[in-house]
N, C-alpha and C positions, 0 to 999 in steps of 0.2 A: 887231503881234505879232512877237516875236523868235524865230526858229528857228535852232538850231545844226545846221548841216550838216557832218558829219564826212567828210572826204575820205579815200578808201582808196588814194590814189595812192602808188605806190611811190617812195620816196626813194632807194633803193639796192638793188642786187641782189647776191646771192652768186654763187659760181662755177657753181652749178647753175641759175641763173635764178631762184631763190626770193627772196622778199622779205626784206631785212635789217631795214629800218625801216618800219613801217607805222603810220599815225596811229590807225587803228581799234584795233589791238593796244595802242598806247601809251595810248590813252584807257581801255581795259579794265584796264590795269595800274594807272593812276591810281585807278581804282575800288577797288583793293586797298591802294594806298599812302597814301590820305589818313589812315590811322591814325597816320602820323608825327606829325600834330598832336595826337595824344593823349599822346605821350611826356612832354611837360612836366607834364600833369595827373597822370600816374603818378608822377613823381619829385618833385613839390613836397613831399608829406608825408614823404618818406624821404631828404631831402638829408643828414641827419646819419648815415645808415647805409649809405653807399655803400662798396662794397668797394675801389674804386680812387678816386684823386683825381677832382675834378669834370672837370678837363680831360681826363684819360685816359678817363673815362666817356663824355664827349661824343664823343671820337674813335672809341671803340668802338661807340657807337650809330650814328654816321654810316656806319661801315664795314659794320655789320650791315644797316642799311637799304638801302645801295647794293647789297649782295650779294643781299638779298631782292627788291629791285626788278628786278634783272637776271634772277634765277631765275624770278620770276613772269612777266616779259615773255616769256622764251623758252618757258615752259610754254604760255602762250596762243599764241605764234607757232607752235610745233611741234605743239601739240594743240588746234587751234581749237574742237573739240567737247567739251573737258573741262568738267566741272561747276565753274562759278565759285564756287559756295558752298563746295565742298570746298577749293578753293585759298584762299579767304578764311579759312576756319576753320583751315587748316593754317598760314597766315601768322600768325594770331592766336595759335596754340599755340606757334609758334617765338618770337614776342615775349614771351609769358608765361614760357617757359623762360628766355630771356635776362634778363628782368626779375628773376625769382627768384634767378638766379645773381649778378647785379650788386648786389643789396641784401642787407645782412646784418641780417635782422630775422626775427621770427617769421612763419611761413608764412601764418598767418591774417590778419595785418595786411597783408602784401603782396597777398594776394587781395582784401582790402577795397579797397586803393588801386587795384589793376588793374581791379576790377569797377566802381568809381566812374568811372574814365576810360572804360570801355566803355559805361556808361550815358550819359555825355555824348556819346559818339560815335554811339550809337543815336539820341539826340534830334536831333543835327545831320543825321543821315541822313534822318530823317522830314521835317525842315524843308527839306532840299535837294530832296527828291522833290516836296514841296508847291510849291516854287518852280518846278521843272521842269514840273509839271502846269499851273501858271498860264501860263507863257510858251511851253511846248512841249507842248500837249495831245495831239499825235499820237504822242508818245513813250511810253516805258514804263520801269519800274524796272529792267528787265533790260538796257535800252540805255543804258548810262552815258554821261552828257554832261558837257561842261565847265561847264555851268550848275549841275549838281548839285555838282560838285567846288568851284566858287566859293562857292556857298551854304554848303556844309559848312566850307570854310576860314574864311569870315567869322564863322560861328557859333562855331566852336572857338577862334578867336583871341579873340572876345569873352569866351568862358568862361574861357580861360587868363588873361585880364586881371582879370576880375571876381572869380574865385574863387582868385586866387593867395594872398591873405592868409588866407582861411578854411582853405585846404588846407595851407599852409605853416606857419602859426602855430598854428591851432587843432588840426587833425587831427595835424600833425606833433608838437605838444606832447603830445597824447594818446598817440601811438605811443611817445614817450619815457617817460611817466610812468604810463600805465595798463597795468599788467602782468598783469591778469586775462585769461588766455588764453581762458577760457570765453566772454567777452563778444565777442571778435573772431572766435571760431570760429562764432558765429551771425551777427554783424553783416554779414559779407561776402555773405550770402545775399540780403539785401535789394536791393543795386544789381544783383546778378547776375540775380535774377528779373525785375526791372524792365527790364533790358536785353533779356532773352529776350522779354518781352511786347512791347516796342517793335519788335523785329525781326519778331515775329509779325504785327503790324498793318501791315507795309510793303505799300503798295498796288502789286501786281504789274501790274494792269491799270488804267490811268488812267481809262478810260471809266466805270468804276463810280462814280467820285467826281466826275465832271464833269456830274452831273445836278442842275439847280436850284442850291441852296445847300449841297449835300452837302460840297463841298470846304471852304467856309468853316466849317461845323460841325465837320468833321474837324480842321481846324487849331485851332479853339477847344478841342476836346476834348483833343488832344494837348498843347497848351500848358497847359491847365487841370490835366491829370493830372501833367504834368512840374513845374508850379509847386507843386502840392500835395506831390509827391514831394520836391522840393528843400526845402521847408519842413519836412517830417517828417524828412528826412535830416539837415539841419543842426540841427534841434531835438534829435534823438537825440544828436548829437555835442556840442551845447551842454550837454545834461543830464549826459553823462559828464564834460565839462569842469568843470561847476559842482560836481558831487559830489566830484570829485577835488581841486578847488581847496579845498573845504570841509575835506576830510580833511587837506590840507597845512596849512590854517589851524589846525585842531586840534592838529596836531603842533607847529606853531610856538608856539601858546599853551602847550602842555605844556613845550616847551623853555624858553620865557621864564619859566614858573613855576619850572622847575628852576634856571635862572640866578638868578632872584630869591632862591630859597632859599639858593643857594650864596653869593650876595652878602651875605645877612644873616649867614651863617656866617663869611664873611670879616670883616665888621665886628666881629662878636663876638670873633673871633680876634685882630683888631687891638686891640680894647679890652682883652682879657685880656693881651695881650703888653705893652701900656702899663702895666697894673697890676703885672704881674710885674716889669717892668724898674724900676718905682718902688720896689717892696718888696724888690727883689733885694739891695740893699746891707744892709738890715736882716737878711735871712736869713744873709747871709755873715758879718755881725758876730756873730750868735748861734752859728753853726756854728764860727766861729773861737774864740769864748770857750769853748765846750764841748770842743773839741779841745785847746785850750790848757790846760785844767784836767784833761785826760785822762778826760773823761766820754764815752767812745766809744759806749757803749750809748745814752746820751741823744742823742748827735749822730746816730746811725743812726736812731733813732726819729723825731727831728725831720725828718731828710731824707725818711723814708717819708711822714710826715704831709704834708710839703710837696708831694711828688709826687702824693699822692692829691687834692690840691686843684686840680691842673692839668686842663685840658679833656680829655675822653675821647679826642678825635681832633682833628687839625689839618687845615687845608685842604691837599689833595694836588694837585700839578700833574702831570698824566699826559702831556698833549700841549700843543702851542702853542695850538691853537684854544680860545678861551673856551667856545664852544658845546659842543664835544665834551668838554671838561674838566668842564663843569657836568653833563652827562649821566652821565659816569662817576662823579662825586662823588655825585650824587643816588642812583645805583644802589648805590654803596658804603654810603651811609647807610641805604638800605632793607634791604640785606643785613645790616648790623650789627644793625638793630632786629629782624630776623627770626632772628638767630642763625646767619646763613650767612657763612662766611668767603669774601670776595671777593679775587681776585688779578687785577689788571689790568696787562697788559703790551702796550702798543701801539707799533707802528712804522709810521707813515704816511709813505712816501717823498714828498719835496717835489714831484717831477715829477708823480707821480700825483695828489697832493692838490690841486695847482693847477688840475686839469682837473675836479674835483668840487666842487660847492658844499657849504658847511657843512650847509645844511638837508637835502640829499639824503643826505649821509653820516650825519647824525644820525638820520634816519628809518630808514635801513638798520640802523645800529648799535643804535638804540633798540628795534627790533623783535627783533633777535637777543638783546639783554640782557633784554628782557621775557620772551621765550620761555625763556631759561636761568633767569631768576629764578623764573618760575612753576613750572618742573620741579624746581628745588631746593627751593621751598616745599613741594611735594607730598611730596618725599622727607623733608624735615624733619618733617612731620606724621606720616610713617610710621615715624619714628625712625631714619632712614638716615643716610648720610654727608652732611654739609653743606659743600659746597665749590663755589664758582663761579669758574671760570677764564675769562679773556679774553685 
C-alpha cells in the first residue's frame, strides 16, 4: 500500500519567525490550481475568436495563473482556517471573468465551452479521489494529496488529447456557423448541471465507500454516467452539425441552380450575339439603302422593329465572383418577372473578400435579398412602390 506523507517542515522563515514556504500549504494550493489543465479545453473551440494573438493570449494566461497561484497560496498561508470551497469558487469566478474577456464571442457560447471544461474537471476530480481511496484509504477528500493531483493530471491530459479534434473542429465549427442564440442559451445548462451533480457526489468521508464492493460500484456508476453523458453531449453537437451542414448543402444546391440558370442565359446570349453578328451586315445594307433613298420614316421603323427583336435583357456582370454574380442575376430576373425594379450596386473590398468564402457571403447576401424581395412582393400586391435597392 502506498501512502503519501506530507511533511510540514519549514523550508524558510520570514523576519517574524513565521513560515514562508510550507509543503502542506503548497499542496492545498495545488488543489486549487489543477484547473490550469482545463484551460486548453476551454480554448479549443474558440481559437478563431481570441481578442489578442495566440502568443499574447498564452502570455496573459500564464501571468494570470501565476498571480492567482500566489494569491491563493498566501490566502491559505495567512488564513489557515478559511473555507477552501469559497477560495476555489472564487478562483473559478476569476477564471470565468478572464475567459469571457479574452474571447470575442456570444456569451452563451462562451458559457457552453467553459461549462464543458468544468464538467471534464469534475470527472477528473472524482476519478482522482477514487484513486486516492484505493491507495490511501486513511485519507479524505478534504486532505488534498499529490496522488489526487497526479490522477487528475493524467485524466485531463488524456481528455485534452482525445477531445481536441471534436472540440476544435466540430464545436468550433458550430460556434462559427450556428448563429441561433436560443440554442446556446439553453445548451450550456447541460454541462453546468452535470458539473454540479458530480461535485455533489464527491465522497468527503472515504470510510463510507470502503465497505465491500461499494468503491468498485461507485467507480462503475460514475464512469457509466459520464460515458452516457459524453455520448449524449456529442450526439447533441453532432445533430446540430448535421442539421447545419444540410442547410448549407441546400444553400449550395440553390446557388448551383442559380448558376446553372445563368449559364443557360449566357449560352442563349452568346447564340443570339452570334446570330445578330451574322445578320448585322444585312441590316446595315437595308438601312443604308433606306437612308440613301431618303426614306427616313421607313428607316426609323426598320430600326425600331430590329431593336424589338433583341433579347429583353443581357447578362450583367456585377462583381468578379461568379457565385455572387449568379445570385444577383437570378434575383434580378425574379424581380423583373414580378414587376419589381432592381438596382444592385456592390463594392466588396478585396482585402475583406479574401477572408470570407464565396458560400458564406452568398448565404448572407441571399438571405438579405430574399427578405427584400419578399417585402417588395408584398408591397406590389398592395399596389405600392416597386423598388429593390442593394
